[in-house]
RODO-2510 file (C-alpha; in nm, 4 decimals, decimal comma):
residues 473
     n   res          X          Y          Z
     1     m    -3,5605    28,6848     2,1105
     2     r    -3,8652    28,7768     1,9057
     3     r    -4,2198    28,7782     1,9110
     4     y    -4,4714    28,5899     1,7078
     5     t    -4,8476    28,6007     1,6717
     6     v    -5,0376    28,2742     1,6494
     7     r    -5,4032    28,1822     1,6383
     8     a    -5,5058    28,0444     1,9807
     9     t    -5,7472    27,7788     1,8349
    10     l    -5,4513    27,5645     1,6903
    11     v    -5,2002    27,3444     1,8600
    12     l    -4,9057    27,5631     1,7832
    13     f    -4,5287    27,5572     1,7860
    14     v    -4,4371    27,9047     1,7910
    15     l    -4,2485    28,0709     2,0764
    16     s    -4,2417    28,4521     2,1207
    17     m    -3,4561    28,6500     3,1217
    18     v    -3,0791    28,7190     3,9680
    19     v    -3,2043    28,6572     3,9178
    20     a    -2,9832    28,6321     4,2026
    21     v    -2,7245    28,3363     4,1410
    22     g    -2,4490    28,2769     4,3886
    23     p    -2,2340    28,0366     4,5704
    24     a    -2,3423    27,9236     4,9334
    25     s    -2,1660    27,7073     5,1825
    26     a    -2,4216    27,4581     5,2857
    27     q    -2,4700    27,1538     5,5058
    28     y    -2,5578    26,8198     5,3525
    29     f    -2,9282    26,7682     5,3480
    30     g    -3,0514    27,0454     5,5819
    31     q    -3,3806    26,9429     5,7606
    32     n    -3,5589    27,2842     5,7708
    33     k    -3,7555    27,2794     5,4630
    34     v    -4,1150    27,1522     5,4012
    35     q    -4,0970    26,8466     5,1617
    36     y    -4,4031    26,8292     4,9449
    37     e    -4,2946    26,5808     4,6938
    38     q    -4,0480    26,3026     4,6722
    39     f    -3,8263    26,3073     4,3693
    40     d    -3,7117    25,9806     4,2087
    41     f    -3,3479    26,1165     4,1293
    42     q    -3,1538    25,9221     3,8684
    43     t    -2,8025    25,9822     3,7490
    44     f    -2,5956    25,9985     3,4146
    45     e    -2,2312    26,0818     3,3708
    46     t    -2,0608    26,3160     3,1233
    47     d    -1,6961    26,3802     3,0756
    48     q    -1,6609    26,6295     3,3591
    49     f    -2,0004    26,5986     3,5593
    50     d    -2,2430    26,3579     3,7343
    51     v    -2,5766    26,4841     3,6608
    52     y    -2,8541    26,4220     3,8918
    53     f    -3,2274    26,4692     3,7387
    54     y    -3,5778    26,3125     3,7635
    55     p    -3,7561    26,1519     3,4770
    56     a    -3,9812    26,4150     3,4075
    57     e    -3,7108    26,6518     3,3023
    58     r    -3,4783    26,4159     3,1304
    59     q    -3,4970    26,5753     2,7801
    60     a    -3,4076    26,9143     2,9187
    61     v    -3,1415    26,8074     3,1581
    62     e    -2,9708    26,6225     2,8583
    63     d    -2,9579    26,9523     2,6880
    64     a    -2,8203    27,1142     2,9955
    65     a    -2,5706    26,8555     3,0308
    66     r    -2,4339    26,9399     2,6805
    67     m    -2,4253    27,3014     2,7818
    68     a    -2,2503    27,2341     3,0957
    69     e    -1,9759    27,0530     2,8959
    70     r    -1,9567    27,3422     2,6654
    71     w    -1,9053    27,5993     2,9761
    72     y    -1,6292    27,3596     3,1227
    73     d    -1,4410    27,3667     2,8041
    74     r    -1,4536    27,7552     2,7963
    75     h    -1,3895    27,8277     3,1620
    76     s    -1,1183    27,5623     3,1565
    77     r    -0,9282    27,7701     2,9095
    78     t    -0,9676    28,0848     3,0978
    79     f    -0,8844    27,9469     3,4280
    80     l    -0,6201    27,7372     3,2727
    81     r    -0,7314    27,4571     3,4941
    82     e    -0,9089    27,0999     3,4777
    83     f    -1,1169    26,9243     3,7174
    84     q    -0,9340    26,6381     3,8819
    85     q    -1,2889    26,4660     3,9481
    86     k    -1,6244    26,5031     3,8393
    87     k    -1,8552    26,7665     3,9825
    88     p    -2,2282    26,6873     4,0701
    89     l    -2,5040    26,8771     3,8718
    90     i    -2,8339    26,8643     4,0455
    91     f    -3,1251    26,9881     3,8295
    92     y    -3,4827    27,0463     3,9151
    93     a    -3,7532    27,1019     3,6705
    94     n    -3,8811    27,4504     3,8022
    95     s    -3,8225    27,6887     4,0810
    96     p    -4,1141    27,5312     4,3090
    97     d    -3,9282    27,2032     4,3103
    98     f    -3,6036    27,3669     4,3505
    99     q    -3,7199    27,5491     4,6463
   100     q    -3,7747    27,2095     4,8342
   101     t    -3,4187    27,0939     4,7761
   102     n    -3,2447    26,9579     5,0825
   103     a    -2,9074    26,9746     4,9319
   104     v    -2,8420    27,3301     5,0815
   105     q    -2,9185    27,4568     5,4160
   106     g    -3,1749    27,7419     5,4265
   107     q    -3,4671    27,8688     5,2373
   108     l    -3,4402    27,9555     4,8881
   109     g    -3,6194    28,2397     4,7495
   110     q    -3,8151    28,2626     4,4112
   111     g    -3,5276    28,5013     4,2825
   112     t    -3,2649    28,2286     4,3395
   113     g    -3,1558    28,1065     4,0002
   114     g    -2,8939    27,8519     4,1429
   115     v    -2,6635    27,7610     4,4127
   116     t    -2,2954    27,6385     4,4223
   117     e    -2,2193    27,4856     4,7495
   118     s    -1,8747    27,4195     4,8917
   119     i    -1,9013    27,0871     5,1005
   120     k    -1,9408    26,8486     4,8068
   121     e    -1,9149    27,1209     4,5510
   122     r    -2,2442    27,0688     4,3936
   123     v    -2,4193    27,2855     4,1584
   124     i    -2,7989    27,3013     4,2407
   125     m    -3,0273    27,4761     4,0188
   126     p    -3,3812    27,4693     3,8531
   127     l    -3,4313    27,4856     3,4817
   128     t    -3,6000    27,8003     3,3528
   129     g    -3,8082    27,7089     3,0566
   130     s    -3,5812    27,9443     2,8510
   131     y    -3,2622    27,7551     2,7131
   132     q    -3,0948    28,1201     2,6975
   133     e    -3,1579    28,1957     3,0716
   134     t    -3,0622    27,8235     3,1707
   135     d    -2,7393    27,8611     2,9712
   136     h    -2,6603    28,1670     3,1680
   137     v    -2,7300    28,0488     3,5179
   138     l    -2,5280    27,7233     3,4382
   139     g    -2,2577    27,9272     3,3061
   140     h    -2,2503    28,1391     3,6211
   141     e    -2,2571    27,8777     3,8671
   142     l    -1,9728    27,6718     3,6991
   143     v    -1,7465    27,9827     3,7376
   144     h    -1,8181    27,9206     4,1031
   145     s    -1,7242    27,5606     4,0557
   146     f    -1,3869    27,6658     3,9383
   147     q    -1,3372    27,9111     4,2281
   148     y    -1,4064    27,6412     4,4742
   149     d    -1,1920    27,3894     4,2881
   150     i    -0,9042    27,6480     4,3303
   151     a    -0,9919    27,7427     4,6798
   152     l    -1,0537    27,4088     4,8370
   153     r    -0,7565    27,1938     4,6941
   154     k    -0,4888    27,0955     4,9344
   155     n    -0,2032    27,2443     4,7074
   156     n    -0,3674    27,5881     4,7671
   157     e    -0,2996    27,6099     5,1329
   158     g    -0,3182    27,9757     5,2504
   159     f    -0,6046    28,0572     4,9864
   160     s    -0,8895    28,1999     5,1761
   161     l    -1,2281    28,2835     5,0314
   162     r    -1,2780    28,5089     5,3235
   163     n    -1,0228    28,7483     5,1323
   164     m    -1,2925    28,7952     4,8634
   165     p    -1,5627    29,0516     4,8740
   166     l    -1,9194    28,9481     4,7139
   167     w    -1,8709    29,1948     4,4417
   168     f    -1,5405    29,0259     4,3328
   169     i    -1,6822    28,6651     4,3397
   170     e    -2,0287    28,7383     4,1785
   171     g    -1,9066    28,9974     3,9390
   172     m    -1,6358    28,7570     3,8088
   173     a    -1,9102    28,5006     3,7718
   174     e    -2,1393    28,7363     3,5830
   175     y    -1,8574    28,8498     3,3597
   176     l    -1,7254    28,5272     3,2695
   177     s    -2,0963    28,4007     3,1855
   178     v    -2,2302    28,7073     3,0375
   179     g    -1,9397    28,8837     2,8791
   180     r    -1,8256    29,2533     2,8249
   181     q    -2,1377    29,3746     2,6663
   182     d    -2,4525    29,3200     2,8592
   183     s    -2,7726    29,5706     2,8321
   184     h    -2,8947    29,4775     3,1675
   185     t    -2,5776    29,5955     3,3454
   186     a    -2,5293    29,8950     3,1029
   187     m    -2,8735    29,9920     3,2252
   188     w    -2,7568    29,9970     3,5737
   189     m    -2,4345    30,1838     3,4974
   190     r    -2,6062    30,4303     3,2965
   191     d    -2,8380    30,5222     3,5771
   192     a    -2,5691    30,5269     3,8243
   193     a    -2,3426    30,7781     3,6053
   194     l    -2,6600    31,0081     3,5462
   195     r    -2,7191    31,0074     3,9256
   196     e    -2,3239    31,0769     3,9912
   197     d    -2,3042    30,7524     4,2245
   198     l    -2,0461    30,5314     4,0807
   199     p    -1,8854    30,3438     4,3408
   200     t    -1,5313    30,2840     4,4263
   201     i    -1,4145    29,9445     4,5031
   202     r    -1,3733    30,0346     4,8672
   203     q    -1,7532    30,1329     4,8512
   204     l    -1,8402    29,8071     4,6763
   205     t    -1,6813    29,6225     4,9437
   206     r    -1,8064    29,7946     5,2606
   207     d    -2,1762    29,8525     5,1328
   208     q    -2,3273    29,5750     4,9557
   209     q    -2,6727    29,7056     5,0508
   210     s    -2,6253    30,0297     4,8460
   211     y    -2,4256    29,8738     4,5569
   212     f    -2,5709    29,5583     4,3983
   213     p    -2,2565    29,3095     4,3865
   214     y    -2,3651    29,1337     4,0809
   215     r    -2,4110    29,4593     3,8442
   216     y    -2,1354    29,6682     3,9740
   217     g    -1,9003    29,3600     4,0083
   218     q    -1,9659    29,2601     3,6627
   219     a    -1,8928    29,6220     3,5338
   220     y    -1,5650    29,6428     3,7071
   221     m    -1,4588    29,2894     3,5785
   222     a    -1,5619    29,3909     3,2211
   223     y    -1,3284    29,6788     3,2438
   224     i    -1,0328    29,4887     3,3817
   225     g    -1,1052    29,2172     3,1022
   226     g    -1,1315    29,4559     2,8470
   227     k    -0,8065    29,6470     2,9402
   228     y    -0,5814    29,3659     3,0608
   229     g    -0,7473    29,0538     2,9128
   230     d    -0,9371    28,7797     3,0488
   231     a    -0,6407    28,6088     3,1968
   232     a    -0,5950    28,9230     3,4318
   233     v    -0,9390    28,8519     3,5849
   234     t    -0,8567    28,4904     3,6945
   235     d    -0,5013    28,5955     3,7980
   236     l    -0,6680    28,8351     4,0035
   237     y    -0,8689    28,5841     4,1823
   238     k    -0,5983    28,3441     4,2355
   239     m    -0,3841    28,6178     4,3855
   240     s    -0,6633    28,7555     4,6067
   241     g    -0,7197    28,4330     4,7846
   242     r    -0,3654    28,4607     4,9047
   243     v    -0,2995    28,8344     4,9714
   244     g    -0,6505    29,0140     4,9739
   245     v    -0,8028    29,2006     4,6850
   246     d    -0,6431    29,5365     4,7289
   247     s    -0,2906    29,3703     4,7368
   248     a    -0,3874    29,1715     4,4473
   249     f    -0,4484    29,4677     4,2292
   250     v    -0,1044    29,5938     4,2749
   251     y     0,0647    29,2490     4,2446
   252     t    -0,1318    29,1543     3,9345
   253     l    -0,2260    29,4735     3,7455
   254     g     0,0431    29,7142     3,8791
   255     i    -0,2354    29,9582     4,0005
   256     t    -0,4123    30,0252     4,3284
   257     a    -0,7659    29,9831     4,3984
   258     d    -0,8034    30,3737     4,4409
   259     s    -0,6358    30,4279     4,0821
   260     l    -0,8361    30,1596     3,9200
   261     s    -1,1767    30,2899     4,0636
   262     r    -1,0776    30,6372     3,9309
   263     e    -0,9939    30,4938     3,5928
   264     w    -1,3290    30,2717     3,6034
   265     k    -1,5408    30,5786     3,6970
   266     e    -1,3981    30,8088     3,4143
   267     a    -1,4455    30,5234     3,1622
   268     t    -1,7956    30,4758     3,2538
   269     k    -1,8882    30,8521     3,2434
   270     e    -1,7164    30,8655     2,9017
   271     t    -1,9340    30,5666     2,7709
   272     f    -2,2851    30,6877     2,9126
   273     l    -2,3010    31,0418     2,9619
   274     p    -2,2487    31,1733     2,6231
   275     g    -2,5798    31,2655     2,4939
   276     a    -2,7430    31,2436     2,8290
   277     e    -2,8468    31,6145     2,8033
   278     t    -3,0791    31,5008     2,5047
   279     r    -3,2595    31,2316     2,6965
   280     t    -3,6120    31,2975     2,8068
   281     p    -3,6406    31,3425     3,1813
   282     v    -3,8684    31,0453     3,3101
   283     d    -4,0770    31,3206     3,5094
   284     s    -4,1732    31,4828     3,1672
   285     v    -4,3496    31,1843     3,0618
   286     g    -4,5025    31,0602     3,3823
   287     t    -4,5012    31,0898     3,7671
   288     a    -4,4272    30,8602     4,0426
   289     v    -4,7752    30,7193     4,1622
   290     v    -4,6366    30,4719     4,4259
   291     g    -4,3026    30,4597     4,6029
   292     e    -4,1830    30,8171     4,6503
   293     p    -3,8612    30,8492     4,8682
   294     g    -3,9355    30,8218     5,2206
   295     g    -4,2631    30,6510     5,1754
   296     d    -4,3901    30,3391     5,3544
   297     f    -4,3411    30,0983     5,0610
   298     q    -3,9787    29,9468     5,0391
   299     l    -4,0286    29,7370     4,7354
   300     n    -4,2782    29,8102     4,4390
   301     i    -4,2869    29,5666     4,1352
   302     s    -4,4971    29,3927     3,8893
   303     p    -4,7432    29,6600     3,8073
   304     a    -5,0425    29,5815     3,6046
   305     v    -5,2965    29,8811     3,4887
   306     s    -5,6672    29,7986     3,4807
   307     p    -5,8367    29,7905     3,1661
   308     d    -6,0052    30,1544     3,1950
   309     g    -5,6842    30,2829     3,3152
   310     r    -5,7947    30,4011     3,6567
   311     y    -5,6104    30,1667     3,8767
   312     v    -5,2768    29,9736     3,8983
   313     a    -5,2179    29,6477     4,0831
   314     f    -4,8789    29,5775     4,2202
   315     i    -4,6694    29,3800     4,4619
   316     s    -4,5170    29,5762     4,7474
   317     r    -4,3282    29,4848     5,0586
   318     r    -4,3655    29,7271     5,3681
   319     n    -4,1412    29,5255     5,5885
   320     l    -3,8934    29,2403     5,5730
   321     f    -4,1350    28,9809     5,6408
   322     n    -4,4423    29,0380     5,4481
   323     t    -4,5188    29,0911     5,0899
   324     n    -4,8660    29,2017     4,9777
   325     l    -5,0748    29,2613     4,6614
   326     f    -5,2019    29,6001     4,6379
   327     v    -5,4500    29,8125     4,4127
   328     a    -5,3889    30,1766     4,3986
   329     d    -5,5539    30,4852     4,2205
   330     a    -5,3522    30,5311     3,8941
   331     e    -5,3674    30,8978     3,9385
   332     t    -5,3194    30,9794     4,3098
   333     g    -5,1357    30,6477     4,4320
   334     e    -5,4139    30,6113     4,7042
   335     i    -5,4478    30,2455     4,8047
   336     v    -5,7967    30,1512     4,7444
   337     q    -5,7692    29,7610     4,8129
   338     q    -5,5195    29,5117     4,9695
   339     l    -5,4881    29,1492     4,9665
   340     e    -5,3562    28,9978     5,2874
   341     g    -4,9938    28,9032     5,2587
   342     t    -4,8668    28,5629     5,3092
   343     r    -4,7836    28,5784     5,6789
   344     s    -5,1525    28,6434     5,7726
   345     n    -5,3182    28,4566     5,4748
   346     p    -5,3503    28,0801     5,5389
   347     h    -5,4238    28,0111     5,1685
   348     f    -5,0844    28,0674     5,0335
   349     d    -4,7086    28,0575     5,1199
   350     a    -4,5926    28,3248     4,8779
   351     l    -4,6842    28,5533     4,5959
   352     r    -4,5115    28,4993     4,2704
   353     f    -4,3865    28,7990     4,1053
   354     i    -4,0360    28,7422     3,9439
   355     n    -4,1979    28,6338     3,6148
   356     s    -4,5313    28,7645     3,6235
   357     a    -4,7362    29,0801     3,6937
   358     g    -5,0859    28,9380     3,7293
   359     a    -5,3645    29,0114     3,4966
   360     w    -5,7143    29,2114     3,5096
   361     s    -6,0248    29,0658     3,3685
   362     p    -6,1456    29,2729     3,1053
   363     d    -6,4314    29,4317     3,2949
   364     g    -6,1847    29,5202     3,5866
   365     r    -6,3565    29,3481     3,8442
   366     r    -6,1272    29,0730     3,9161
   367     f    -5,7479    29,0255     3,9343
   368     a    -5,5540    28,7127     3,8597
   369     f    -5,2287    28,6317     4,0269
   370     i    -4,9899    28,3367     4,0921
   371     t    -4,9244    28,1924     4,4372
   372     f    -4,6826    27,9366     4,5760
   373     t    -4,8970    27,6744     4,7790
   374     d    -4,7922    27,3580     4,9102
   375     g    -4,5032    27,3081     4,6737
   376     r    -4,7017    27,4134     4,3480
   377     n    -4,8098    27,7235     4,1723
   378     e    -5,1736    27,8052     4,1732
   379     i    -5,3844    28,0725     3,9842
   380     n    -5,5789    28,2790     4,2213
   381     t    -5,8477    28,5686     4,1349
   382     f    -5,9865    28,8015     4,3759
   383     n    -6,2488    29,0535     4,3885
   384     v    -6,0960    29,4205     4,3537
   385     k    -6,3895    29,5778     4,5132
   386     t    -6,3992    29,3421     4,8312
   387     g    -6,0577    29,2089     4,8483
   388     e    -6,1984    28,8714     4,8586
   389     i    -6,0245    28,5491     4,6909
   390     k    -6,2843    28,4242     4,4461
   391     t    -6,0985    28,1027     4,2992
   392     r    -5,7932    27,8897     4,3648
   393     t    -5,7054    27,6717     4,0946
   394     a    -5,4110    27,4346     4,0806
   395     i    -5,2932    27,3390     3,7337
   396     e    -5,1917    26,9831     3,7680
   397     e    -5,0795    26,9704     3,4155
   398     v    -4,7636    27,2058     3,4832
   399     g    -4,5156    27,2260     3,7601
   400     a    -4,4652    27,5964     3,7429
   401     i    -4,6831    27,9155     3,6021
   402     h    -4,5766    28,2455     3,4670
   403     n    -4,7037    28,5134     3,2765
   404     l    -5,0807    28,5413     3,3204
   405     a    -5,3083    28,7081     3,0495
   406     w    -5,6822    28,7323     3,0502
   407     s    -5,8584    28,6925     2,7327
   408     p    -6,0638    28,9862     2,6052
   409     d    -6,4007    28,7866     2,6372
   410     g    -6,3035    28,7210     3,0129
   411     a    -6,3786    28,3547     2,9608
   412     s    -6,0085    28,2184     2,9911
   413     i    -5,6560    28,3010     3,1129
   414     a    -5,3458    28,2047     2,8974
   415     f    -5,0118    28,1546     3,0714
   416     s    -4,6746    28,0173     3,0286
   417     g    -4,6388    27,6711     3,1926
   418     l    -4,3336    27,4750     3,2885
   419     e    -4,3313    27,1119     3,2524
   420     g    -4,0096    26,8896     3,2801
   421     g    -3,8101    27,2102     3,2508
   422     l    -3,9539    27,3039     2,9295
   423     s    -4,2129    27,5965     2,8847
   424     d    -4,5271    27,5952     2,6624
   425     l    -4,8473    27,7927     2,6364
   426     y    -5,1601    27,6914     2,7844
   427     i    -5,5192    27,8137     2,8092
   428     y    -5,7291    27,7740     3,1334
   429     d    -6,0926    27,7939     3,0597
   430     l    -6,2355    27,9518     3,3757
   431     e    -6,5966    27,7946     3,3416
   432     a    -6,5108    27,4553     3,2179
   433     q    -6,1999    27,4452     3,4526
   434     s    -6,0151    27,2744     3,1904
   435     v    -5,6545    27,3355     3,0543
   436     r    -5,5637    27,3227     2,7061
   437     q    -5,1893    27,3107     2,5746
   438     l    -5,1020    27,5248     2,2678
   439     t    -4,7436    27,4657     2,2214
   440     n    -4,5305    27,1254     2,2645
   441     d    -4,1541    27,1607     2,1967
   442     r    -3,8263    27,2477     2,3427
   443     y    -3,8584    27,6305     2,2407
   444     a    -3,9431    27,8956     2,5091
   445     a    -4,2905    28,0010     2,5157
   446     l    -4,3060    28,3140     2,7478
   447     q    -4,5135    28,6279     2,8059
   448     p    -4,8475    28,5577     2,6092
   449     t    -5,0519    28,8533     2,5108
   450     w    -5,3945    28,8344     2,3652
   451     s    -5,4975    29,0594     2,0485
   452     p    -5,8008    29,2649     2,1242
   453     d    -6,0366    29,0325     1,9257
   454     g    -5,9210    28,7322     2,1288
   455     e    -5,8400    28,5245     1,8030
   456     t    -5,4374    28,5306     1,8385
   457     i    -5,1748    28,5278     2,1241
   458     a    -4,8241    28,7038     2,0938
   459     f    -4,5531    28,5604     2,2896
   460     t    -4,1703    28,5784     2,3231
   461     t    -3,9760    28,2896     2,1754
   462     d    -3,6192    28,1559     2,0829
   463     r    -3,7659    27,9946     1,7521
   464     g    -3,6141    28,1161     1,4212
   465     p    -3,2855    28,1347     1,2443
   466     d    -3,1364    28,3359     1,5192
   467     g    -3,2788    28,1316     1,8107
   468     t    -3,1742    27,8208     2,0008
   469     d    -2,9859    27,5550     1,7854
   470     f    -3,0553    27,2314     1,9623
   471     e    -2,7843    27,0782     1,7433
   472     t    -2,5015    27,2822     1,8529
   473     l    -2,5949    27,3246     2,2229
***
């Protein structure tokens, strides 16, 4: 990914990534979701898949189907297995649409990147607006398709997914879709090594709350694949379904889980600890303002500092049921304002924070944020002094909104909008209440940021010689 700068006054074609993804057993067409829209699903076939989509997303889905076939070829070679019948792929144009699906039971959070269910072996996922991210989620979910294809066939009687801990299932899917070198997981492992908190396999299996299965599972699978080869990873899966993970390590790799844990921990330390003594401690360059251990806040994310640096707005969860927007003094951490959360505020169903931190007006009096309301995203602004919501704006031109950026003159808000599964840049004029589209292509257009003079916008893109090549998807 790279950053480009473009003039906001032109129609531009310049572009400057779970999420949690995982398998889920589900009942067909659960009845516990509110349906805001009726989707006119159509279908087409590829060599290995039945693809379901609605017309607005056809271009992006056709590209995703090509990526799915590529992933099938890769995973088929790794698992030494071919599908005997086509698998359904169900695509939604964005996360708000995806959260309305009745193809799976239960509520889907905004952090859910995709689901693979076992009843009909369907992959259900939203398009992300970034081909790179969509490709990753698709590759991850199709690992689950192969896992289910092995587990659910009649010739595999005695195979049980109950023998599989979550770190094994998800770590395998992450490893086979991301690979051995992953900066995201490396960040987690570096932190764990510095804190001397690298888990054993037994700890991963027993304590999923303390050790995130996706990251630690991927790290273990990367070590196994690097030492024994990728075939060992799939052989482990096939054996674990019959005898359990601990015994499978002995049968497949000739090593106990405890011994493998010790090897992995030593290898991880050797990778990340050298040079650690020269690293600058975080408390030498800053102090924790909110979120000290033992405090009231369970989750603190999406910070946005006010233009004068005096305040920081952030999303926080103080309990399991309510997520609120807070404004704190940037020096003391004292909460100076709070927007009522989704349980007590009738105006919106959820705050959107996965891809957006909100944006301050240049005078620091208002703060803009994104909500999920009646199946759509809205741009809301609230008065920082009073906590009152001043405006609520549904952008009809797009299905989802990400990454707000308030212009230096205070007259407009730039954002990344998803329509038909593709992301583009838009500008919303606050006074005229009108929307202007800046980009219009298949390349991702994410994270817009205004220049101080308001003449240009920098944003993240996959355009360029090292970016997305649509001819070779």
